[in-house]
N, C-alpha and C positions, 0 to 999 in steps of 0.2 A: 504494499500499500504506499510505500515511501513516495513514489512518484505522483500519487493521487492526493497527498496531503496538501499540495499547492501553496506552500509557504515561499516558494522561491522568488516570486515577483513582488512580494509585500514590502512596503516601506518601513522605516524604523518605527513610525508612530503605530502601525498595525501590530508590529511585534510587541511593543511596549503594552498595547492595549490587551493583547491575549496573554502575555507571559511576564509582565512586569512583576507580578507577585512573587516570581521565582527567585528574585535576588534575596528574599528572606531565607532561602535555603542555605545561603552561605554567610548569613549574619553572625557576628560574634554572640549576640544576645540569644540564649537558649529560648526564650519566649517567642522571638520573632521566628526562629526556626520551627518551633512547634506549630505556630500559626501557618507558616508556609507549607509544612508537611500536611496539615489538615486540609488545606486548599488543594494540595496535589492529590490527596486521597479522594477528595470529592470529584476532582476532574477526572481521575482515572475511573471512578465509579460511573461517571457519565459517559466515558468512552466505552466501557464494557457494556453498559445498557444500550447505547446506540448501536454497538456492534451487534448485540443480540437482536435488536429490531430489524437491522439490515439483514441479517441472516434469515430471520423469519420471513421477511418479505421475499428474499431470494428463493426460499422453498415454496412459498405460496405462488409465485409467479413462474416457477420453473416449467409448468406444463405449457406456457405460452410459446416456448422455444427461445433459443438464445437471442435472436434478432429482436423479437417482439419484447422479450423480457427486459431488455436494456433500453426500451422506449417507454416502459410502463411507469406513469408518473409516481405512483405510490413506492414503487422500488427505487426510482431515482432520488425521491425525497428522503427515503430512509438512508441511502448512501450518502447524500448530501449532509444530512445531520450527523452521521458517523464521522465524516471527514472534518466537519466543523468542530466536533468534540475533540478530535485528535489534535488540532491546531492549538487547543487551550491546555494541553497536557504535555508532560514530559515522560518518556523521551520522544513520544509521537511527534511533538510540535517541532522537532529538529530534522525531521525526515524529509522535508520537501526542498532541501537546498539544491541550487542548479547542479547538474552533473559536471559541468565544466565552468571555468572562470575562476578568478582569484578569490579565495574565501575572504580576503581583506575588504572586498567591495560588497560583500553580502550583508544585508541589514540584520541577518540573524546572528552575525558573529558575536556580539556580546552574550548572547544566550548559549552559543556553542562553548565559549569560554567559561561561562557560568557552570554548565553542566560538567565540564572537566574539573573545574576548581572544586565543585561540590563533591565529586568523587574522590578527589585528592585530599580534601580537608575532613571530610566527614563520611568516610567510606562505609561505615556501618549503616547509616541512615540511607545512603545512596543505594546500597545493595538491598535493603529492605523495601525501599519505596519505588525505585525506578532502575533496577539492574538492567543494563543493556550493554553487553560487552562489544557487540558488533558496532553499535553507535559510537561507543567510546573509541574503538579502533579507527573507525571512519573519520571521526572528527580530528583525532591526533594526526593522522596522515594528511588531512586537508590543512591543518595548521602548519605542518612542516613545509608545505608547498606555497602557502600564501605569502604574499608581499609583506615583509617584515618591517612594519612601521614601528617606531619606538615604543609606543604604548603596548603594542602586541608582543614586541620582543621582551619587554619587561614582564608581562604576564606569564608568558611562556617560560622564561627563565625561573620564575618563582615556582611554576608547576614541576619543572624538571627537578628542582632542588627538593621540593616536597616528596616527590616520587622516589628519589634515590635514598632519602633518609628513612623510608619506611620499609616494612617487609613487602616482598613482592605480591603484587596483585595481577590478576589476569590482565593481559594486554599492556602492561607497564613497559615491556620491552620496546614497544612502539615509540616511546619517548626518546629513544636514541635518535630518531629521525629529526625530532624537534631540537634536540641538543645540537646536532650538526647544523641545523638551520640557523640557530641563534648563537653559534660558537663565538666566543669573545672572552675579553679579560674578566668581565663580571661573572659569567658562568663558570669559567675555569677556577676562579678564586673560591667560589662556593663549592665546587667539587673538590678542590684541594683541602678545604676545611673539613668536608665529609670524610675524605680519606683518612684525616688525622683524628677522627671522632672516636668515642668509646663504643659505638655500635658496630658489631661485626658486619651486619648487613650493609650499613651505609659505607663502610670501608670497601667492601667487595664491589658493591654496585657502582659507587662513584669511581672507583679505580677502573672498572670495566668501561664506563662511559668515557673517561679521560683517555684510555688506551685507544678506544675506537676514534675519538676525535683527532688523535695523532696519527691515525692510519685510515684516511678517508676511503681507501680502496678496499678495506676489509669489510665484508657484508656483515650485518647484524642478524646472524641466523641462530637458531638453537644449538647448532653444532659448534659454532664460534663461542657462545656463551658457556657451553658445557666444558670446552677446551680451557676457557679462562678460569673457570672455577676449579678445574682439575690442576691448574698450573702448567698447563701444556700449550698455552697460546702461542709461544715462540715458534712452535712447530708449524703454525699456520702461516708464517711470514714467508 
């Protein structure tokens, strides 16, 4: 349904009207996060209800045949309501971005960054309320390819630092793409500090990212990662 969510052409005001509440998900104030989570739960309930109605209308109109079914007003209205509900929820509301083009010019960019920041800062809440590993992976890859304006670079540098300091989560390895895209003195300074930290994971992960930054031709694959962890990375050179 990603291509049908229809969020790609909306302007910033439309995004804010639909998803402005979501900034509460990354608020420092627990009460603000609780309120945003309650809003999200209701939004997801509405998506589920609308999907149920759409599926029911699909079953009822199935005898019409495929061509007539997709002209039936009641079925089309049920589908429209489902897609409208998706646009006001997460992760569904992020699924309509253009397949091509620079993510930096996409009006939904602040909400894509919000979704990644939420997963990075509050992983338990993200997992409980909006777990979507494929969406996380797609957004990270898009960020790595986006035009790196200063504000975006700063946010992505923060995200890389958060990720290397924590225990590994699904798709975290994708952040190597981002690290390579925003490579610079600021990021390397943070990674150097992580290498010297008390956390075994941070030392390992930050060291791995630094090693790859110094070797842009080495692919970031599971095989390379396992070799690094086993202390056999030199054999890959």
